[in-house]
C-alpha positions in Angstrom: -19.1 -64.3 35.7 -18.1 -67.8 34.0 -21.4 -69.9 33.8 -20.5 -73.7 34.6 -22.3 -76.5 32.7 -22.8 -79.9 34.0 -21.6 -82.7 31.7 -25.3 -83.5 30.4 -25.9 -79.8 29.2 -22.3 -79.8 27.5 -22.9 -83.1 25.7 -26.4 -81.7 24.4 -24.9 -78.6 23.3 -22.1 -80.2 21.5 -24.8 -82.8 19.8 -26.6 -79.6 18.8 -23.7 -77.9 17.5 -22.6 -81.1 15.6 -25.9 -81.1 14.3 -26.1 -77.8 12.6 -22.6 -78.2 11.4 -23.9 -81.2 9.3 -26.9 -79.6 8.4 -25.1 -76.4 7.0 -22.0 -79.1 5.4 -25.2 -81.1 3.4 -26.7 -77.8 2.4 -23.0 -76.9 0.7 -22.8 -80.0 -0.9 -26.7 -79.3 -2.5 -25.7 -76.3 -3.4 -22.5 -76.9 -4.9 -24.3 -79.8 -7.1 -27.0 -77.6 -8.2 -24.4 -75.2 -9.4 -22.4 -78.3 -11.3 -25.9 -79.1 -12.5 -26.6 -75.9 -14.5 -26.1 -75.8 -17.9 -23.3 -73.6 -19.4 -25.7 -72.7 -22.4 -29.3 -73.4 -22.6 -29.8 -76.6 -24.9 -30.8 -75.6 -28.8 -32.7 -76.7 -31.4 -29.8 -78.3 -33.5 -30.1 -78.6 -37.9 -27.6 -81.0 -39.5 -26.5 -80.6 -42.7 -24.5 -83.4 -44.9 -23.4 -82.1 -47.8 -22.2 -83.9 -50.7 -20.8 -83.7 -54.0 -21.4 -85.6 -56.6 -19.6 -88.1 -58.4 -17.2 -87.9 -61.2 -17.6 -86.4 -64.4 -15.7 -86.7 -67.7 -15.9 -82.4 -67.2 -14.4 -83.0 -64.0 -11.8 -85.6 -65.0 -11.0 -82.7 -67.8 -10.4 -79.9 -65.5 -13.0 -78.4 -67.8 -15.6 -75.7 -66.4 -19.1 -76.0 -66.8 -22.5 -75.6 -65.2 -24.1 -78.2 -67.9 -27.0 -79.7 -66.4 -27.0 -82.7 -68.7 -23.4 -83.7 -67.9 -23.9 -87.5 -66.5 -21.9 -89.2 -64.0 -18.7 -91.3 -65.1 -18.6 -94.9 -64.2 -16.5 -94.0 -61.5 -18.9 -91.3 -60.6 -21.7 -94.2 -59.9 -19.0 -96.0 -58.2 -18.4 -93.0 -55.8 -22.1 -92.6 -55.0 -22.3 -96.1 -54.0 -19.6 -96.0 -51.7 -21.3 -92.7 -49.9 -24.9 -94.9 -49.9 -23.3 -97.6 -48.2 -22.0 -95.2 -45.7 -24.7 -92.4 -44.8 -26.9 -94.0 -43.1 -24.8 -94.2 -39.7 -25.6 -90.0 -39.9 -29.6 -91.4 -39.5 -30.9 -88.1 -41.9 -34.5 -87.1 -42.1 -34.4 -85.4 -45.3 -32.7 -85.5 -48.5 -32.1 -82.9 -50.8 -30.3 -81.8 -54.3 -29.2 -79.7 -56.7 -30.9 -80.1 -60.6 -28.4 -80.7 -62.3 -28.4 -84.7 -64.0 -25.1 -85.5 -62.1 -26.3 -84.6 -58.7 -29.7 -86.0 -59.1 -28.0 -89.3 -60.3 -25.7 -89.5 -57.3 -29.2 -88.8 -54.5 -31.0 -91.3 -56.6 -28.4 -94.1 -55.4 -29.0 -92.4 -51.6 -32.5 -92.6 -52.0 -32.4 -96.2 -52.9 -30.8 -96.5 -49.6 -31.8 -94.4 -47.4 -35.8 -95.1 -48.1 -36.5 -91.7 -48.5 -38.1 -89.2 -51.2 -35.8 -86.6 -53.2 -36.5 -83.2 -53.1 -35.2 -81.2 -55.6 -33.7 -77.5 -54.6 -33.7 -76.1 -57.9 -31.6 -72.8 -57.0 -28.6 -74.7 -55.8 -26.9 -74.7 -59.0 -23.3 -74.4 -59.7 -21.5 -71.1 -60.7 -22.2 -70.4 -64.2 -19.1 -69.8 -66.0 -20.7 -67.8 -68.9 -18.8 -67.8 -72.0 -16.1 -69.9 -70.5 -18.5 -72.9 -70.5 -16.2 -76.4 -70.9 -13.6 -74.9 -71.5 -10.1 -75.2 -69.6 -8.2 -72.5 -67.6 -5.4 -73.3 -70.1 -7.1 -72.8 -73.1 -8.8 -69.5 -71.8 -5.2 -68.1 -70.8 -4.2 -68.8 -74.5 -6.9 -67.6 -76.4 -8.2 -64.8 -74.3 -5.4 -63.7 -72.3 -6.8 -60.3 -71.5 -10.1 -61.5 -70.3 -8.1 -64.3 -68.1 -5.4 -62.1 -66.8 -8.7 -59.9 -65.8 -10.3 -62.4 -63.7 -7.4 -63.5 -61.9 -6.8 -60.0 -60.5 -9.4 -60.8 -58.5 -11.6 -64.1 -59.1 -13.8 -63.7 -56.1 -15.4 -60.5 -57.4 -14.4 -60.5 -60.9 -16.9 -62.5 -63.2 -16.3 -65.1 -66.5 -17.9 -62.8 -69.0 -21.3 -63.6 -69.0 -20.9 -65.4 -66.2 -21.6 -65.6 -62.4 -18.9 -64.1 -59.4 -18.1 -66.2 -56.7 -19.6 -63.1 -54.3 -22.5 -63.4 -56.5 -22.5 -67.6 -56.0 -21.8 -67.1 -52.3 -25.1 -64.6 -51.8 -27.3 -67.1 -52.9 -26.4 -70.0 -51.4 -25.7 -67.9 -48.2 -29.9 -67.4 -48.4 -30.6 -71.0 -49.5 -29.0 -72.6 -46.9 -30.6 -70.4 -44.1 -34.0 -71.4 -46.2 -32.9 -75.1 -45.7 -32.2 -74.2 -42.3 -35.8 -72.4 -41.7 -37.8 -75.3 -43.1 -36.1 -78.6 -42.0 -35.7 -77.1 -38.5 -34.2 -79.6 -36.0 -33.7 -82.2 -38.7 -31.2 -84.1 -39.8 -30.2 -83.1 -43.7 -28.7 -84.8 -46.8 -27.8 -81.9 -49.3 -26.4 -83.7 -52.5 -25.0 -80.5 -54.9 -21.8 -79.2 -56.2 -17.9 -78.0 -55.5 -18.8 -74.3 -55.3 -22.1 -74.6 -53.3 -20.2 -76.4 -51.1 -17.3 -74.4 -50.3 -19.8 -71.3 -50.0 -21.8 -72.9 -47.3 -18.6 -73.6 -45.2 -17.1 -70.3 -46.0 -20.4 -68.6 -44.6 -20.8 -71.3 -41.9 -17.3 -70.8 -40.6 -17.4 -66.7 -40.6 -14.7 -67.0 -43.0 -13.5 -64.2 -45.4 -15.1 -64.8 -48.7 -11.0 -64.7 -50.3 -10.7 -68.4 -48.5 -13.4 -69.3 -50.9 -10.4 -71.2 -53.3 -8.2 -72.2 -50.5 -11.0 -75.2 -49.5 -11.1 -78.3 -51.9 -14.4 -80.1 -52.4 -13.5 -83.3 -54.6 -16.4 -85.6 -56.1 -17.9 -87.7 -53.8 -16.8 -86.3 -50.8 -19.1 -85.4 -47.8 -18.8 -82.4 -45.4 -21.0 -82.0 -42.2 -22.2 -78.7 -40.3 -24.4 -78.5 -37.4 -26.3 -75.2 -37.1 -28.0 -73.9 -34.2 -29.7 -70.1 -33.9 -26.5 -69.0 -32.4 -23.6 -70.6 -35.0 -22.5 -73.5 -36.4 -20.2 -75.7 -36.0 -18.1 -77.8 -38.6 -17.8 -81.4 -37.9 -15.4 -82.9 -41.1 -15.0 -81.8 -44.2 -14.3 -83.2 -47.5 -14.2 -87.0 -46.3 -14.1 -89.6 -48.9 -15.6 -93.0 -48.0 
């Protein structure tokens, strides 16, 4: 049997249904907003390392293999360091680190004067040792020691110069040092002034690249590269920037 309702009862029923519909609508909107505001990834502490290669030297200009700690900066090298010192404050660093070679510390000291930060030396972050090939050019080695030169060229990643260090050995010690720096200054913004080989190794490691790509990365004197590190991954923002 169909029940007939008065106009007043129909009006009250419609108001109730409209209220429930509105309540459901606003509840759905609230749930949607909560869903949108939920983070895709939980926030992680970020450690930033801005890698700076030291300024120019006579050995670099001459294309020589060298790890001579006493090699000084040229006038051009000091100008490069001064240009970086004028630019680097925008990265708002908390920590300034340096390798121990004179050319590296000289570059870092120019930055320290502007940043007003104490300079801390990391003694293990040396350039790869060229061993018996110290101070020589590849052309000279090819002419005077063709057998040794071609042996090295056959696999320049795993083969080391006589009495020197292979790229694999360099990479392994740099990876350990970068990991230690990340632990020691976790969550800080770090400027690390160092060598081309150290920076190449750090970038290859950060990007998860095969080590065979080491020589494909150009890191000129007076250049800057930036990497953000978290516990799960690393992000490179720029590489070999010159200012």
